[in-house]
VOBA-32464 format. One record per residue (C-alpha): residue number from 1; chain; x, y, z. Coordinates in nm, 3 decimals. Layout:
N
R    nr   kette         u         v         w
R   NUM       A         X         Y         Z
...
END
This chain:
454
R    nr   kette         u         v         w
R     1       A    -0.012    -0.010     0.024
R     2       A     0.108     0.357    -0.074
R     3       A     0.315     0.530     0.187
R     4       A     0.104     0.864     0.157
R     5       A    -0.228     0.647     0.243
R     6       A    -0.062     0.515     0.521
R     7       A     0.067     0.824     0.617
R     8       A    -0.328     0.971     0.596
R     9       A    -0.437     0.711     0.788
R    10       A    -0.186     0.723     1.062
R    11       A    -0.259     1.085     1.099
R    12       A    -0.617     0.977     1.149
R    13       A    -0.523     0.724     1.432
R    14       A    -0.326     0.979     1.601
R    15       A    -0.637     1.189     1.652
R    16       A    -0.889     0.908     1.717
R    17       A    -0.629     0.588     1.853
R    18       A    -0.930     0.382     1.904
R    19       A    -0.978     0.133     1.580
R    20       A    -1.259    -0.130     1.584
R    21       A    -1.351    -0.404     1.327
R    22       A    -1.717    -0.462     1.488
R    23       A    -1.997    -0.199     1.463
R    24       A    -2.110    -0.325     1.784
R    25       A    -1.830    -0.217     1.951
R    26       A    -1.743     0.123     1.824
R    27       A    -1.626     0.419     2.048
R    28       A    -1.724     0.783     1.891
R    29       A    -1.413     0.939     1.707
R    30       A    -1.226     0.566     1.636
R    31       A    -1.139     0.410     1.300
R    32       A    -1.367     0.133     1.158
R    33       A    -1.195    -0.089     0.946
R    34       A    -1.451    -0.300     0.706
R    35       A    -1.272    -0.620     0.678
R    36       A    -1.426    -0.891     0.484
R    37       A    -1.508    -1.233     0.659
R    38       A    -1.620    -1.578     0.530
R    39       A    -2.019    -1.472     0.612
R    40       A    -1.981    -1.098     0.572
R    41       A    -1.853    -0.805     0.413
R    42       A    -1.788    -0.541     0.650
R    43       A    -1.811    -0.280     0.378
R    44       A    -2.227    -0.314     0.384
R    45       A    -2.167    -0.159     0.748
R    46       A    -2.033     0.159     0.639
R    47       A    -2.352     0.377     0.718
R    48       A    -2.391     0.195     1.041
R    49       A    -2.034     0.268     1.150
R    50       A    -2.077     0.623     1.092
R    51       A    -2.395     0.659     1.244
R    52       A    -2.209     0.473     1.562
R    53       A    -1.999     0.745     1.606
R    54       A    -1.708     0.644     1.389
R    55       A    -1.459     0.929     1.278
R    56       A    -1.370     0.734     0.946
R    57       A    -1.439     0.433     0.781
R    58       A    -1.182     0.241     0.566
R    59       A    -1.341     0.051     0.312
R    60       A    -1.215    -0.126    -0.018
R    61       A    -1.551    -0.119    -0.215
R    62       A    -1.598     0.217    -0.397
R    63       A    -1.973     0.154    -0.373
R    64       A    -1.988     0.244    -0.007
R    65       A    -1.764     0.587    -0.039
R    66       A    -2.057     0.793     0.120
R    67       A    -1.845     1.088     0.202
R    68       A    -1.507     1.238     0.316
R    69       A    -1.501     1.045     0.614
R    70       A    -1.437     0.733     0.403
R    71       A    -1.089     0.573     0.280
R    72       A    -1.079     0.413     0.002
R    73       A    -0.777     0.135     0.021
R    74       A    -0.726    -0.153    -0.236
R    75       A    -0.737    -0.385     0.062
R    76       A    -0.866    -0.314     0.431
R    77       A    -0.677    -0.627     0.609
R    78       A    -0.382    -0.499     0.434
R    79       A    -0.411    -0.166     0.577
R    80       A    -0.503    -0.240     0.928
R    81       A    -0.179    -0.469     0.909
R    82       A     0.017    -0.180     0.771
R    83       A    -0.083     0.052     0.964
R    84       A    -0.008    -0.147     1.308
R    85       A     0.320    -0.236     1.148
R    86       A     0.381     0.194     1.096
R    87       A     0.299     0.243     1.482
R    88       A     0.547    -0.029     1.564
R    89       A     0.825     0.144     1.457
R    90       A     0.699     0.506     1.613
R    91       A     0.700     0.313     1.948
R    92       A     1.048     0.324     2.117
R    93       A     0.966     0.065     2.397
R    94       A     1.078    -0.270     2.422
R    95       A     0.859    -0.576     2.273
R    96       A     0.853    -0.932     2.363
R    97       A     0.713    -1.160     2.135
R    98       A     0.619    -1.524     2.204
R    99       A     0.457    -1.812     2.069
R   100       A     0.451    -2.184     2.076
R   101       A     0.212    -2.508     2.056
R   102       A     0.092    -2.515     2.407
R   103       A     0.097    -2.252     2.703
R   104       A     0.141    -1.891     2.503
R   105       A    -0.173    -1.715     2.662
R   106       A    -0.056    -1.826     3.046
R   107       A     0.307    -1.729     2.999
R   108       A     0.235    -1.402     2.840
R   109       A    -0.007    -1.340     3.137
R   110       A     0.243    -1.443     3.358
R   111       A     0.510    -1.211     3.228
R   112       A     0.290    -0.933     3.240
R   113       A     0.173    -1.003     3.589
R   114       A     0.578    -0.996     3.674
R   115       A     0.659    -0.689     3.465
R   116       A     0.348    -0.488     3.602
R   117       A     0.523    -0.447     3.941
R   118       A     0.777    -0.254     3.789
R   119       A     0.658    -0.105     3.458
R   120       A     0.335    -0.018     3.280
R   121       A     0.328    -0.289     3.077
R   122       A     0.059    -0.395     2.768
R   123       A    -0.022    -0.751     2.669
R   124       A    -0.247    -0.893     2.424
R   125       A    -0.569    -0.868     2.552
R   126       A    -0.737    -1.270     2.528
R   127       A    -0.648    -1.472     2.243
R   128       A    -0.599    -1.187     1.974
R   129       A    -0.293    -1.346     1.809
R   130       A    -0.357    -1.383     1.454
R   131       A    -0.318    -1.160     1.146
R   132       A    -0.611    -0.983     1.254
R   133       A    -0.531    -0.986     1.636
R   134       A    -0.203    -0.866     1.624
R   135       A    -0.233    -0.547     1.461
R   136       A    -0.533    -0.477     1.665
R   137       A    -0.303    -0.534     1.969
R   138       A    -0.025    -0.341     1.877
R   139       A    -0.291    -0.023     1.795
R   140       A    -0.439    -0.091     2.125
R   141       A    -0.101    -0.002     2.290
R   142       A    -0.225     0.281     2.521
R   143       A     0.032     0.617     2.611
R   144       A     0.280     0.559     2.856
R   145       A     0.346     0.173     2.807
R   146       A     0.689     0.095     2.871
R   147       A     0.693    -0.287     2.775
R   148       A     0.463    -0.465     2.526
R   149       A     0.396    -0.826     2.520
R   150       A     0.251    -0.958     2.188
R   151       A     0.143    -1.324     2.158
R   152       A     0.138    -1.479     1.810
R   153       A    -0.026    -1.800     1.734
R   154       A    -0.015    -1.989     1.381
R   155       A    -0.162    -2.293     1.210
R   156       A     0.043    -2.280     0.895
R   157       A     0.366    -2.239     0.801
R   158       A     0.481    -1.851     0.722
R   159       A     0.226    -1.679     0.957
R   160       A     0.491    -1.648     1.274
R   161       A     0.719    -1.464     1.004
R   162       A     0.485    -1.254     0.898
R   163       A     0.363    -1.131     1.227
R   164       A     0.732    -1.133     1.368
R   165       A     0.772    -0.858     1.073
R   166       A     0.476    -0.688     1.235
R   167       A     0.552    -0.655     1.585
R   168       A     0.935    -0.666     1.515
R   169       A     1.027    -0.824     1.868
R   170       A     1.339    -0.706     2.059
R   171       A     1.307    -1.042     2.281
R   172       A     1.146    -1.359     2.168
R   173       A     1.035    -1.706     2.313
R   174       A     0.911    -2.027     2.203
R   175       A     0.740    -2.195     2.490
R   176       A     0.776    -2.536     2.323
R   177       A     0.646    -2.707     2.041
R   178       A     0.404    -2.999     1.975
R   179       A     0.160    -3.189     1.823
R   180       A    -0.081    -2.896     1.721
R   181       A    -0.216    -2.778     1.396
R   182       A    -0.081    -3.102     1.207
R   183       A    -0.309    -3.025     0.921
R   184       A    -0.168    -2.678     0.827
R   185       A     0.162    -2.721     0.951
R   186       A     0.224    -3.042     0.762
R   187       A     0.322    -3.284     1.047
R   188       A     0.542    -3.218     1.339
R   189       A     0.864    -3.100     1.137
R   190       A     0.620    -2.868     0.972
R   191       A     0.511    -2.729     1.363
R   192       A     0.888    -2.669     1.395
R   193       A     0.957    -2.478     1.084
R   194       A     0.659    -2.284     1.158
R   195       A     0.733    -2.157     1.508
R   196       A     1.122    -2.159     1.406
R   197       A     1.040    -1.877     1.225
R   198       A     1.031    -1.631     1.502
R   199       A     1.405    -1.767     1.612
R   200       A     1.479    -1.696     1.230
R   201       A     1.366    -1.323     1.267
R   202       A     1.530    -1.257     1.641
R   203       A     1.889    -1.369     1.428
R   204       A     1.833    -1.140     1.153
R   205       A     1.692    -0.839     1.342
R   206       A     1.981    -0.869     1.589
R   207       A     1.702    -0.971     1.866
R   208       A     1.746    -1.167     2.176
R   209       A     1.564    -1.530     2.206
R   210       A     1.510    -1.694     2.558
R   211       A     1.523    -2.049     2.528
R   212       A     1.391    -2.333     2.746
R   213       A     1.749    -2.508     2.793
R   214       A     1.569    -2.858     2.876
R   215       A     1.380    -2.885     2.590
R   216       A     1.582    -3.064     2.302
R   217       A     1.355    -2.958     2.020
R   218       A     1.433    -2.605     2.092
R   219       A     1.780    -2.655     2.091
R   220       A     1.781    -2.790     1.788
R   221       A     1.577    -2.485     1.639
R   222       A     1.785    -2.275     1.767
R   223       A     2.110    -2.417     1.655
R   224       A     1.919    -2.413     1.322
R   225       A     1.885    -2.052     1.313
R   226       A     2.238    -1.981     1.389
R   227       A     2.130    -1.754     1.706
R   228       A     2.396    -1.533     1.848
R   229       A     2.176    -1.372     2.144
R   230       A     2.055    -1.635     2.344
R   231       A     1.956    -1.629     2.709
R   232       A     1.843    -1.975     2.889
R   233       A     1.621    -2.074     3.146
R   234       A     1.537    -2.441     3.322
R   235       A     1.653    -2.679     3.581
R   236       A     2.036    -2.662     3.498
R   237       A     2.312    -2.451     3.748
R   238       A     2.436    -2.276     3.443
R   239       A     2.107    -2.131     3.295
R   240       A     2.054    -1.775     3.377
R   241       A     1.721    -1.873     3.568
R   242       A     1.754    -2.216     3.734
R   243       A     1.439    -2.384     3.883
R   244       A     1.285    -2.653     4.067
R   245       A     0.925    -2.786     4.092
R   246       A     0.869    -2.858     4.429
R   247       A     0.476    -2.909     4.411
R   248       A     0.187    -2.955     4.207
R   249       A    -0.095    -3.075     4.398
R   250       A    -0.338    -2.899     4.327
R   251       A    -0.108    -2.556     4.303
R   252       A     0.229    -2.508     4.173
R   253       A     0.514    -2.454     4.458
R   254       A     0.852    -2.320     4.282
R   255       A     1.220    -2.256     4.391
R   256       A     1.429    -2.042     4.164
R   257       A     1.783    -1.868     4.146
R   258       A     2.014    -1.688     3.934
R   259       A     2.243    -1.944     3.777
R   260       A     2.570    -1.876     3.646
R   261       A     2.496    -1.846     3.311
R   262       A     2.784    -1.534     3.145
R   263       A     2.443    -1.290     3.162
R   264       A     2.384    -1.301     3.541
R   265       A     2.743    -1.203     3.627
R   266       A     2.742    -1.498     3.864
R   267       A     3.063    -1.666     3.908
R   268       A     2.931    -1.914     4.140
R   269       A     2.597    -2.145     4.207
R   270       A     2.562    -2.023     4.585
R   271       A     2.319    -1.762     4.526
R   272       A     1.996    -1.710     4.723
R   273       A     1.695    -1.941     4.643
R   274       A     1.366    -1.807     4.640
R   275       A     1.032    -1.997     4.671
R   276       A     0.704    -1.894     4.540
R   277       A     0.314    -2.065     4.554
R   278       A     0.110    -1.975     4.281
R   279       A    -0.261    -1.966     4.217
R   280       A    -0.204    -2.184     3.885
R   281       A    -0.238    -2.569     3.864
R   282       A    -0.059    -2.814     3.629
R   283       A     0.335    -2.933     3.648
R   284       A     0.362    -2.826     3.272
R   285       A     0.333    -2.471     3.389
R   286       A     0.664    -2.505     3.542
R   287       A     0.903    -2.389     3.226
R   288       A     0.610    -2.113     3.146
R   289       A     0.687    -1.961     3.505
R   290       A     1.061    -1.973     3.460
R   291       A     1.028    -1.782     3.121
R   292       A     0.845    -1.489     3.336
R   293       A     1.117    -1.498     3.577
R   294       A     1.356    -1.469     3.325
R   295       A     1.191    -1.206     3.144
R   296       A     1.168    -1.045     3.510
R   297       A     1.542    -1.118     3.584
R   298       A     1.625    -0.961     3.235
R   299       A     1.446    -0.586     3.292
R   300       A     1.587    -0.557     3.648
R   301       A     1.294    -0.658     3.874
R   302       A     1.397    -0.760     4.226
R   303       A     1.345    -1.132     4.324
R   304       A     1.065    -0.968     4.560
R   305       A     0.877    -0.802     4.255
R   306       A     0.899    -1.131     4.058
R   307       A     0.748    -1.362     4.362
R   308       A     0.475    -1.078     4.424
R   309       A     0.406    -1.097     4.022
R   310       A     0.378    -1.456     4.020
R   311       A     0.172    -1.489     4.359
R   312       A    -0.032    -1.234     4.259
R   313       A    -0.125    -1.427     3.946
R   314       A    -0.502    -1.554     3.887
R   315       A    -0.583    -1.779     3.609
R   316       A    -0.874    -1.709     3.412
R   317       A    -1.012    -1.781     3.059
R   318       A    -1.045    -2.176     3.095
R   319       A    -0.696    -2.235     3.072
R   320       A    -0.532    -2.459     3.393
R   321       A    -0.779    -2.283     3.623
R   322       A    -0.905    -2.459     3.955
R   323       A    -1.276    -2.427     4.014
R   324       A    -1.441    -2.505     4.289
R   325       A    -1.806    -2.611     4.218
R   326       A    -2.075    -2.682     4.499
R   327       A    -1.989    -3.081     4.463
R   328       A    -1.635    -3.112     4.249
R   329       A    -1.301    -2.996     4.228
R   330       A    -1.277    -2.922     3.836
R   331       A    -0.926    -2.838     3.662
R   332       A    -1.085    -2.611     3.364
R   333       A    -0.871    -2.644     3.104
R   334       A    -1.106    -2.654     2.824
R   335       A    -1.005    -2.349     2.601
R   336       A    -0.841    -2.574     2.362
R   337       A    -0.654    -2.889     2.345
R   338       A    -0.428    -3.086     2.126
R   339       A    -0.229    -3.429     2.189
R   340       A     0.050    -3.255     2.340
R   341       A    -0.176    -3.076     2.576
R   342       A    -0.375    -3.345     2.656
R   343       A    -0.103    -3.578     2.745
R   344       A     0.065    -3.288     2.995
R   345       A    -0.292    -3.266     3.161
R   346       A    -0.347    -3.646     3.162
R   347       A     0.041    -3.651     3.351
R   348       A    -0.067    -3.395     3.561
R   349       A    -0.397    -3.576     3.667
R   350       A    -0.221    -3.862     3.782
R   351       A     0.005    -3.652     3.994
R   352       A    -0.282    -3.500     4.168
R   353       A    -0.379    -3.709     4.524
R   354       A    -0.796    -3.753     4.529
R   355       A    -0.985    -4.011     4.645
R   356       A    -1.192    -4.030     4.325
R   357       A    -1.090    -3.891     4.003
R   358       A    -1.264    -3.807     3.694
R   359       A    -1.133    -3.743     3.341
R   360       A    -1.367    -3.578     3.095
R   361       A    -1.223    -3.511     2.750
R   362       A    -1.321    -3.418     2.431
R   363       A    -1.213    -3.454     2.062
R   364       A    -0.901    -3.277     1.946
R   365       A    -0.934    -3.056     1.610
R   366       A    -0.694    -2.971     1.300
R   367       A    -0.518    -3.280     1.302
R   368       A    -0.559    -3.392     0.945
R   369       A    -0.451    -3.757     0.894
R   370       A    -0.320    -3.781     1.217
R   371       A    -0.625    -3.753     1.417
R   372       A    -0.772    -4.112     1.432
R   373       A    -0.399    -4.208     1.566
R   374       A    -0.363    -3.937     1.801
R   375       A    -0.710    -3.983     1.931
R   376       A    -0.642    -4.360     1.999
R   377       A    -0.319    -4.277     2.159
R   378       A    -0.492    -3.998     2.403
R   379       A    -0.791    -4.235     2.456
R   380       A    -0.518    -4.500     2.581
R   381       A    -0.369    -4.290     2.796
R   382       A    -0.651    -4.197     2.963
R   383       A    -0.755    -4.553     2.993
R   384       A    -0.421    -4.606     3.171
R   385       A    -0.463    -4.369     3.390
R   386       A    -0.666    -4.556     3.601
R   387       A    -0.932    -4.274     3.711
R   388       A    -1.280    -4.376     3.850
R   389       A    -1.419    -4.222     3.534
R   390       A    -1.353    -4.167     3.219
R   391       A    -1.608    -3.963     2.970
R   392       A    -1.459    -3.946     2.619
R   393       A    -1.659    -3.692     2.363
R   394       A    -1.672    -3.636     2.002
R   395       A    -1.689    -3.849     1.701
R   396       A    -1.285    -3.918     1.720
R   397       A    -1.294    -4.060     2.047
R   398       A    -1.637    -4.222     2.005
R   399       A    -1.487    -4.403     1.731
R   400       A    -1.221    -4.575     1.963
R   401       A    -1.502    -4.757     2.180
R   402       A    -1.491    -5.082     1.962
R   403       A    -1.124    -5.149     1.965
R   404       A    -0.982    -5.367     2.201
R   405       A    -0.804    -5.270     2.546
R   406       A    -1.116    -5.031     2.613
R   407       A    -1.252    -5.240     2.902
R   408       A    -1.328    -5.082     3.201
R   409       A    -1.160    -5.241     3.542
R   410       A    -1.367    -5.345     3.821
R   411       A    -1.510    -5.041     3.995
R   412       A    -1.435    -4.790     3.711
R   413       A    -1.642    -4.662     3.425
R   414       A    -1.564    -4.572     3.084
R   415       A    -1.798    -4.396     2.871
R   416       A    -1.786    -4.276     2.510
R   417       A    -2.051    -4.034     2.360
R   418       A    -2.083    -3.865     2.045
R   419       A    -2.128    -3.509     2.137
R   420       A    -2.156    -3.303     2.497
R   421       A    -2.508    -3.286     2.459
R   422       A    -2.506    -3.685     2.508
R   423       A    -2.242    -3.653     2.762
R   424       A    -2.449    -3.382     2.934
R   425       A    -2.751    -3.559     2.969
R   426       A    -2.557    -3.891     3.172
R   427       A    -2.396    -3.619     3.358
R   428       A    -2.748    -3.483     3.455
R   429       A    -2.882    -3.822     3.525
R   430       A    -2.573    -3.955     3.721
R   431       A    -2.423    -3.639     3.897
R   432       A    -2.070    -3.648     4.031
R   433       A    -1.992    -3.583     4.400
R   434       A    -1.660    -3.542     4.552
R   435       A    -1.451    -3.578     4.252
R   436       A    -1.162    -3.448     4.121
R   437       A    -1.209    -3.346     3.768
R   438       A    -1.031    -3.291     3.428
R   439       A    -1.239    -3.079     3.169
R   440       A    -1.039    -3.057     2.850
R   441       A    -1.119    -3.052     2.475
R   442       A    -1.082    -2.800     2.168
R   443       A    -1.294    -2.491     2.158
R   444       A    -1.492    -2.596     1.899
R   445       A    -1.610    -2.895     2.151
R   446       A    -1.777    -2.640     2.377
R   447       A    -1.726    -2.848     2.710
R   448       A    -1.783    -2.509     2.926
R   449       A    -2.119    -2.640     2.875
R   450       A    -2.093    -2.962     3.079
R   451       A    -1.930    -2.724     3.349
R   452       A    -2.277    -2.611     3.547
R   453       A    -2.348    -3.051     3.559
R   454       A    -2.006    -3.096     3.781
END
């Protein structure tokens, strides 16, 4: 898009620094971007947006050019992205970019919780981490912000490279790589290549990578990218931040200290250890916590500030969120699911101490040709966990019921349902009481419908 058009848009943005893509959320004086979707063309809402108080509307259909408040561009989405990229170049603050198969949002929120103890910190709101969400996030950064934390998601190769070029991170981390979006990425190696685009961007632009030193896949990817500026966190004494998981039943308690890495300036391992208890469940979150501690260390927070930020973090959005209902304790982890996160959740469930346990899991989406084998593998892991009640929901899990090895041991139950409605009918007729329950599935399974029944 022509620089003159972007500059015109940017002058509008500086006068009215609020951006909207939904006429239901228009603030008076904001800029409305008329994006096209699979089921709608927001160009048709131009008049409605102006009536709602938009200062101007960005359109790409000349039929809706009503007056001088309409800015006609070749493509509205490209205009939104170019405006965000331009705005990013005007912000002289550190940007932290993160991606990964699992734990992105939790890690982002932990980093924000820590940095907020010292800095005015902006972090991606909710799950606005795609080709639309990232530019909206950048354009939502308020004046006075001192550090920005941007989450980047992807289900195809090339997306992380594109989003990195939008947010231009000074620091970047990949939480992990696992079995997710296999259909779009083309298998696990495709996942590694796609997520590794962040490392490539950091090396090309002299950024610093934070790497979990205990993850061999990340080390391999870092070596392939030829990273020259790296800070490690993990369980080894030479890591910049070294930690130990002390407990995760049900909440995580860790010990951490500064290691002997060259960035720390510490010549020996005899450094003070700090212990912190979080309101977060799931042993798999240990490495995400270490990442947040490392960010805090980089930006000069004291151990007390770091620990305060971590202990004050309250998980939300049904990610590793422990919920006490009238009858049960539920690990609400049903925002999304893939084979890697499902295995981690089942492993964590095995480590929990409870008289009675139930696992209720739903289908995992976007696995392509891998879907049958991955659902069978997870189903067998769930059976092997030996919980009192195992409920498997969705057409892929339902297809496993006639395979050998899914008979319930004495005193246990294994149930298969094609959809959450059928599972809900069972749970209504057979209410659970005094159970520790794992509730997890892909977003499209909408397992939140079952929570009121638990």
